[in-house]
Each structure stands twice: as C-alpha cells, then as structure tokens.
C-alpha positions as CSV (number, residue, x, y, z in Angstrom):
1,X,12.1,-27.2,103.6
2,X,9.0,-25.0,103.4
3,X,6.1,-26.3,101.4
4,X,5.8,-24.9,97.9
5,X,3.1,-22.4,97.0
6,X,0.0,-23.5,95.2
7,X,1.5,-22.6,91.9
8,X,4.6,-24.6,92.4
9,X,2.6,-27.6,93.7
10,X,0.3,-27.4,90.7
11,X,3.3,-27.4,88.3
12,X,4.9,-30.3,90.2
13,X,1.7,-32.4,90.0
14,X,1.4,-31.8,86.3
15,X,5.0,-32.9,85.6
16,X,4.5,-35.9,87.9
17,X,1.3,-36.9,86.1
18,X,2.9,-36.7,82.7
19,X,6.1,-38.4,83.9
20,X,4.1,-41.3,85.4
21,X,2.1,-41.7,82.3
22,X,5.3,-41.9,80.2
23,X,6.8,-44.4,82.6
24,X,4.0,-47.0,82.2
25,X,6.0,-49.4,80.0
26,X,8.8,-51.8,81.0
27,X,11.6,-49.7,79.3
28,X,13.3,-46.7,80.7
29,X,12.1,-43.4,79.3
30,X,14.4,-40.5,79.8
31,X,11.7,-37.8,79.5
32,X,9.7,-39.5,82.3
33,X,12.8,-39.5,84.5
34,X,13.4,-35.8,83.8
35,X,9.8,-34.8,84.5
36,X,9.6,-36.8,87.7
37,X,13.0,-35.5,88.9
38,X,11.8,-31.9,88.4
39,X,8.5,-32.7,90.1
40,X,10.0,-33.9,93.3
41,X,12.5,-31.1,93.5
42,X,9.7,-28.6,93.2
43,X,7.5,-30.5,95.6
44,X,9.5,-32.8,97.9
45,X,6.5,-34.2,99.8
46,X,5.2,-35.8,96.6
47,X,5.7,-39.4,97.8
48,X,4.5,-41.2,94.7
49,X,6.8,-38.9,92.7
50,X,9.8,-40.3,94.5
51,X,8.5,-43.8,94.2
52,X,7.9,-43.5,90.4
53,X,11.3,-41.8,90.0
54,X,12.8,-44.8,91.8
55,X,11.1,-47.1,89.4
56,X,12.6,-45.1,86.5
57,X,16.1,-45.4,87.9
58,X,15.6,-49.1,88.5
59,X,14.6,-49.6,84.8
60,X,17.8,-47.7,83.8
61,X,19.9,-50.0,86.0
62,X,20.9,-47.4,88.5
63,X,19.9,-49.4,91.5
64,X,21.5,-47.2,94.2
65,X,19.6,-44.1,92.9
66,X,16.4,-46.1,92.9
67,X,17.1,-47.2,96.5
68,X,17.8,-43.6,97.5
69,X,14.5,-42.4,96.0
70,X,12.5,-44.9,98.0
71,X,14.3,-43.9,101.2
72,X,13.5,-40.3,100.4
73,X,9.8,-41.2,100.2
74,X,10.0,-42.4,103.8
75,X,11.7,-39.2,104.8
76,X,9.4,-36.7,103.0
77,X,6.1,-38.2,102.1
78,X,3.0,-37.5,104.2
79,X,0.8,-40.1,102.5
80,X,0.9,-43.5,104.3
81,X,0.1,-45.3,101.1
82,X,3.2,-43.8,99.4
83,X,5.3,-44.8,102.4
84,X,3.9,-48.4,102.3
85,X,4.7,-48.7,98.6
86,X,8.2,-47.4,99.2
87,X,8.8,-49.9,102.0
88,X,7.6,-52.7,99.7
89,X,10.0,-51.5,96.9
90,X,12.9,-51.4,99.4
91,X,12.1,-55.0,100.5
92,X,12.3,-56.0,96.8
93,X,15.6,-54.1,96.3
94,X,17.3,-55.7,99.3
95,X,16.3,-59.1,98.0
96,X,17.0,-58.7,94.3
97,X,20.1,-56.5,94.3
98,X,21.3,-56.2,97.9
99,X,21.5,-59.9,98.6
100,X,20.1,-59.2,102.0
101,X,17.1,-61.6,102.4
102,X,16.9,-61.0,106.1
103,X,16.3,-57.3,105.7
104,X,14.0,-57.9,102.8
105,X,11.9,-60.2,104.9
106,X,11.8,-57.8,107.8
107,X,10.5,-55.0,105.6
108,X,8.0,-57.3,103.9
109,X,6.5,-58.3,107.3
110,X,6.4,-54.7,108.3
111,X,4.4,-53.7,105.2
112,X,1.9,-56.6,105.7
113,X,1.4,-55.7,109.4
114,X,0.3,-52.2,108.3
115,X,-2.3,-53.4,105.8
116,X,-3.4,-57.0,106.0
117,X,-5.6,-56.7,103.0
118,X,-3.0,-55.6,100.4
119,X,-2.5,-58.2,97.8
120,X,0.8,-56.8,96.6
121,X,2.2,-56.8,100.1
122,X,1.3,-60.4,100.6
123,X,2.8,-61.2,97.3
124,X,6.0,-59.5,98.3
125,X,6.1,-61.4,101.6
126,X,5.7,-64.6,99.7
127,X,8.7,-63.7,97.5
128,X,10.7,-62.8,100.5
129,X,10.1,-66.1,102.2
130,X,10.9,-68.0,98.9
131,X,14.1,-66.1,98.4
132,X,15.1,-66.7,102.0
133,X,14.6,-70.4,101.5
134,X,16.6,-70.7,98.3
135,X,19.4,-68.4,99.2
136,X,19.8,-69.0,102.9
137,X,17.8,-71.2,105.2
138,X,16.7,-74.2,103.0
139,X,14.1,-74.7,105.7
140,X,10.8,-76.2,104.5
141,X,8.9,-74.0,107.0
142,X,9.9,-70.9,104.8
143,X,8.4,-72.6,101.8
144,X,5.2,-73.2,103.7
145,X,5.1,-69.6,104.9
146,X,5.6,-68.4,101.3
147,X,2.7,-70.6,100.2
148,X,0.4,-69.1,102.8
149,X,1.5,-65.6,101.9
150,X,0.8,-66.3,98.2
151,X,-2.6,-67.7,99.0
152,X,-3.4,-64.5,101.0
153,X,-2.4,-62.5,98.0
154,X,-4.8,-64.4,95.8
155,X,-7.5,-64.1,98.4
156,X,-7.2,-60.3,98.6
157,X,-6.7,-59.6,94.8
158,X,-9.4,-58.0,92.8
159,X,-10.3,-59.2,89.3
160,X,-8.1,-56.4,87.9
161,X,-5.1,-57.5,90.0
162,X,-4.5,-60.9,88.4
163,X,-0.8,-61.6,88.7
164,X,0.7,-64.3,86.5
165,X,4.0,-64.1,88.4
166,X,2.2,-64.8,91.7
167,X,0.7,-68.0,90.3
168,X,4.0,-69.1,88.8
169,X,5.9,-68.5,92.1
170,X,3.2,-70.3,94.0
171,X,3.5,-73.2,91.6
172,X,7.2,-73.3,92.2
173,X,6.8,-73.4,96.0
174,X,4.2,-76.2,95.7
175,X,6.5,-78.1,93.4
176,X,9.3,-78.1,96.0
177,X,6.8,-79.1,98.7
178,X,6.0,-82.1,96.4
179,X,2.3,-81.0,96.0
180,X,2.4,-81.7,92.3
181,X,-1.3,-81.6,91.3
182,X,-1.7,-78.2,93.0
183,X,1.6,-77.0,91.4
184,X,0.3,-78.0,87.9
185,X,-2.9,-76.1,88.6
186,X,-1.0,-72.9,89.4
187,X,1.3,-73.2,86.4
188,X,-1.8,-73.5,84.2
189,X,-3.3,-70.4,85.8
190,X,0.0,-68.5,85.2
191,X,0.1,-69.7,81.6
192,X,-3.5,-68.6,81.0
193,X,-2.6,-65.1,82.2
194,X,0.8,-64.8,80.5
195,X,1.9,-67.5,78.0
196,X,5.4,-65.7,77.8
197,X,6.2,-67.1,81.3
198,X,6.6,-70.5,79.6
199,X,4.7,-72.2,82.5
200,X,3.6,-74.9,80.0
201,X,7.2,-76.1,79.9
202,X,7.3,-76.2,83.7
203,X,4.2,-78.5,83.6
204,X,6.0,-80.9,81.3
205,X,9.0,-80.9,83.6
206,X,6.7,-81.8,86.6
207,X,5.0,-84.5,84.7
208,X,8.3,-86.0,83.6
209,X,9.8,-85.9,87.1
210,X,6.7,-87.5,88.7
211,X,6.7,-90.2,85.9
212,X,10.4,-91.0,86.5
213,X,9.8,-91.2,90.3
214,X,6.8,-93.5,89.8
215,X,8.8,-95.8,87.5
216,X,11.7,-95.9,89.9
217,X,9.5,-96.8,92.9
218,X,7.6,-99.4,90.9
219,X,10.7,-101.0,89.5
220,X,12.9,-100.4,92.6
221,X,15.4,-98.7,90.3
222,X,15.8,-102.0,88.5
223,X,17.9,-103.3,91.3
224,X,18.1,-107.0,92.1
225,X,16.3,-108.1,95.3
226,X,19.6,-109.0,96.9
227,X,21.0,-105.5,96.2
228,X,17.8,-103.9,97.6
229,X,18.1,-105.9,100.8
230,X,21.8,-105.0,101.1
231,X,20.9,-101.3,100.8
232,X,18.1,-101.6,103.4
233,X,20.6,-103.2,105.8
234,X,22.6,-99.9,105.7
235,X,19.7,-97.9,107.0
236,X,20.2,-97.1,110.8
237,X,17.8,-98.9,113.2
238,X,15.2,-96.9,115.0
239,X,17.2,-96.7,118.2
240,X,19.9,-94.8,116.3
241,X,17.5,-92.0,115.4
242,X,18.7,-89.7,118.2
243,X,22.3,-89.6,116.8
244,X,22.9,-86.6,114.7
245,X,25.1,-86.4,111.7
246,X,27.7,-83.6,111.2
247,X,28.6,-83.0,107.6
248,X,30.5,-80.0,106.2
249,X,30.0,-78.1,109.4
250,X,26.2,-78.6,109.4
251,X,24.3,-80.8,111.8
252,X,21.5,-83.0,110.5
253,X,19.0,-84.7,112.8
254,X,19.5,-88.5,112.8
255,X,16.7,-90.8,111.6
256,X,16.0,-94.4,111.6
257,X,13.5,-96.4,109.5
258,X,11.9,-99.4,111.1
259,X,9.6,-102.0,109.5
260,X,10.7,-101.3,106.0
261,X,9.7,-104.1,103.7
262,X,11.6,-105.2,100.6
C-alpha cells in the first residue's frame, strides 16, 4: 500500500496517541480498540499501533486477533523497536495460549539476541525457560537458564522498571532449585513491590517445607533403626550405577549410593 499523506498520517498518530492513553489500564476499553483500529487502517506502518491494538484484543479475550495484530507489526512496521516488541508478545502468546513452549522459547531467544540489554526481553526469556521446564522438559538445566535470564533482567532494569512478577518468578525458580534463602529474598522483594501477589504466603510455605524436611532428617522420619537399615539395604550398590531404569516409557539414569551411614 502507498504511504498515507501527511494529513492522514497526522490523524492516525492522534488517534493512536489517544487510543494508547485510554488503554493504559488492565481492563479492555472499547473506545481505545476503535481508535487504534482506525489508526492502523489509516497508517499501516504504525507498528506500535498494531502492537497496542493486539494488547486491546488480548484484554478482550480475542487471542487470535491479538496474535494477528502482532504478526502484522512484523509485516508492516519500519521501526525495529516495534518489531522487537511484537516478537516478544508473540513469544508470550505461544506460551500462554498456544501451548507451544518450543516456539515461545525460539522467539524469546531471537529477541534477546537482537538487544542484549533489554530487561523485558530477558524477563520473557526467563518465563519461556520456566514454562518449558514445567510443561515439557522437567530438566533442571532449564530452571538454571531461567534463573540466569531473570538475573540478567534485574541487571539491566532501570529504577523505573521494577517488576514484582520478575522477582516472584525468580523466587519460584530458586525454590525448585532448593536455594531456599535466595528464594525467600526474592519473594520478599516481590512482596515489597506488590503485596497483592501474596508472596508473603509463599515465604510461609517455604519455611514450613524446610522445617518439615529438617525434622524428618533429624528424626529419620521417626523410623526404628532396624527399619532404616532395611531401607538402606535396598539402595543399589555403586557398581549398579550404570544400569538405567525404564519406567512408563521414560529412561532414568541409574545411581548407586556408597558409604551411606545409618
């Protein structure tokens, strides 16, 4: 399509600015959607207009329309920043509604590779790795990669970019990595930024879990010594470590524990 004239472009920008201002809250605003839709029709190269319209549709629950808007940004926008933001939104959409964590992760890596100092892109990459862990791989390496991405996001964030969800998600990753003191620190940071996240309750859960584990180790689960020795005898010897275990179609590396004292 031919670029619009100066008058059309000016009208499009005014509608876009008003629509974006109206769309600042968490709820869907029909007037914002109408203004943004008219703006991008009048000036298709307005990348952030497509991005904001996609956000409007997402709030309304029309996820396919949102997805299409972000794709249209990639097709029409001249601004690299708008294209980057659209790719990040597509990564999120694949993860949250498309149930395609592999594509979400691919796009998240692509965005980070284009701007290694963008805190939002690192945050999105951390979310992609965490989602891939819980929904697909269950590989601890993905949790470690998520942790590194979240730390990068914190490193590159400005004071005005404090993100309570980032700290909450980082705390969750640290919790599953059994780094409990660090997890509690991050939950407390999230709580200080947004008490509505209920991070304080997560701290209580971590404290309760660690306390239970400590008691069980100290008391050997209240088992009698003879029973503990019986259970230890069931542990494969070190020379059986190379034998893998196949269970429910999955192969688990064999392990043996030697020198265990009761």
